[in-house]
C-alpha positions in Angstrom: 142.0 100.1 171.3 138.8 100.7 173.3 139.1 104.4 172.9 139.5 104.0 169.1 136.4 101.8 169.0 134.4 104.4 171.0 135.6 107.2 168.7 134.5 105.2 165.6 131.1 104.5 167.2 130.8 108.2 168.1 131.7 109.3 164.6 129.1 106.9 163.1 126.5 108.1 165.5 127.3 111.7 164.7 126.8 111.1 161.0 123.7 109.1 161.5 122.1 111.8 163.7 123.7 114.7 161.9 120.4 116.3 160.7 120.4 119.5 162.9 117.2 120.3 164.8 116.6 123.9 165.3 115.2 125.0 168.6 111.6 126.2 168.1 111.5 128.2 171.3 112.8 131.7 170.4 114.1 134.5 172.5 111.3 136.2 174.4 109.1 133.1 174.5 108.0 131.8 177.9 110.0 128.8 179.0 107.7 125.8 179.9 108.0 125.2 183.6 108.8 121.6 184.7 109.9 119.4 187.5 111.9 116.2 187.1 113.7 113.5 189.0 117.3 114.6 189.1 120.7 113.8 190.5 123.5 115.9 191.9 126.7 114.0 192.8 124.7 110.8 192.7 122.1 112.0 195.2 118.4 112.0 194.0 116.1 115.0 194.3 113.3 116.7 192.5 114.4 119.6 190.3 111.9 122.4 189.7 112.7 125.1 187.1 110.5 127.7 188.9 112.6 127.2 192.1 115.9 127.6 190.2 114.8 130.7 188.4 114.2 132.4 191.8 118.0 132.3 192.2 118.9 133.7 188.7 119.1 132.6 185.1 119.2 128.9 184.2 121.0 127.1 181.5 118.8 124.1 180.5 120.8 121.8 178.2 119.3 118.8 176.6 121.5 115.9 175.6 120.8 112.6 173.9 122.0 110.0 176.4 124.3 109.6 179.4 127.6 107.8 178.8 127.7 108.4 175.1 130.7 110.1 173.5 129.3 113.5 172.6 127.3 113.7 175.9 130.4 112.8 177.9 132.3 115.7 176.3 129.4 118.2 176.8 129.0 117.3 180.4 132.7 117.6 181.1 132.8 121.0 179.3 129.8 122.3 181.5 131.5 120.9 184.6 134.8 122.7 183.7 133.0 126.0 183.1 130.5 125.8 186.1 132.4 128.4 188.1 132.0 130.9 185.2 128.3 130.3 185.1 128.1 130.7 188.9 130.1 134.0 188.7 127.3 135.3 186.5 124.6 134.1 188.9 123.4 131.3 186.7 122.8 127.6 187.3 123.0 124.7 184.9 120.8 121.6 184.5 121.3 118.8 182.0 118.2 116.9 180.9 118.1 113.6 178.9 115.6 111.1 177.8 118.3 108.5 177.0 119.9 106.1 179.5 118.1 107.7 182.4 118.9 104.7 184.6 122.6 105.8 184.4 122.1 109.4 185.6 123.1 108.8 189.2 126.5 107.6 188.2 126.8 110.1 185.3 126.2 113.0 187.8 128.9 111.8 190.2 131.7 110.8 187.8 134.5 113.3 187.5 134.9 112.6 183.8 131.3 113.8 183.3 129.4 116.1 185.6 131.7 115.6 188.6 128.9 116.5 191.0 129.1 120.2 189.9 125.6 120.5 188.4 122.5 118.3 188.3 121.2 116.1 185.5 117.5 115.2 185.2 115.7 112.3 183.8 113.1 112.9 181.1 111.6 109.4 180.4 109.5 109.5 177.3 111.0 112.9 176.4 108.0 114.8 177.8 110.1 117.9 178.8 112.2 117.7 175.6 108.9 117.8 173.6 107.8 121.0 175.4 111.2 122.6 174.4 111.2 121.2 170.9 114.4 119.3 171.7 113.7 116.0 170.2 116.4 114.1 168.2 115.0 113.8 164.6 116.3 110.3 163.9 115.6 108.9 167.4 112.5 110.8 168.8 112.6 108.9 172.1 115.8 110.8 172.9 116.5 114.5 173.4 118.4 116.4 170.8 121.5 118.5 171.8 119.8 121.8 172.4 120.7 124.4 175.0 118.5 127.2 176.3 119.4 130.2 178.5 116.3 131.1 180.5 116.2 134.6 182.1 115.1 135.0 185.7 111.7 136.2 184.5 111.2 132.8 182.8 111.7 134.1 179.2 114.0 132.3 176.8 117.0 134.5 176.3 119.0 132.3 174.0 118.6 128.9 172.2 121.2 126.9 170.5 120.9 123.5 168.7 123.8 121.5 167.3 124.5 117.8 167.7 128.2 118.7 168.0 128.9 119.5 171.6 131.8 121.9 170.9 130.0 125.3 171.2 127.2 124.7 173.7 129.1 126.0 176.7 130.5 129.0 174.8 127.1 129.9 173.4 125.3 129.7 176.7 127.9 131.4 178.7 128.0 134.3 176.3 124.2 134.6 176.5 124.3 134.5 180.3 126.8 137.3 180.3 124.7 139.3 177.9 121.8 139.2 180.4 123.9 141.4 182.8 124.4 144.1 180.2 
């Protein structure tokens, strides 16, 4: 019964926030550098995009809020695909302005990130604003927007859709295209 209620709440939220927000940062644009408080497997640290880019391309995916139906699905999908990203030399970071007090648990729970990639807090959506990843109907939250950033710091791919279904597929294809 609880899962049915969650599904109904998720469907209502999806309809309420269904206005798609198109990512304004286009391929070739310089990605804004940032650092943020983050968690990996429940452990806090400071994430720096510039440091991550020294290792290879980075998938930066913005999501509305931890422990919400669509965000749970998206985190699980990135977690399940993380070895494919690593095989391409890429790292993944999830960023949210919503429910930031829940990120330590969200980063550790196997039904979400499972400790396989970090998630960062973006209180006030400051980073999301730099990336034009603001949820239209709730501007204090991030939209569901994913970017692939090439090692040189340029945006290689951007994808915005509140539906989490294609974010992993879109970003993984873009990361693979970087090697061609």
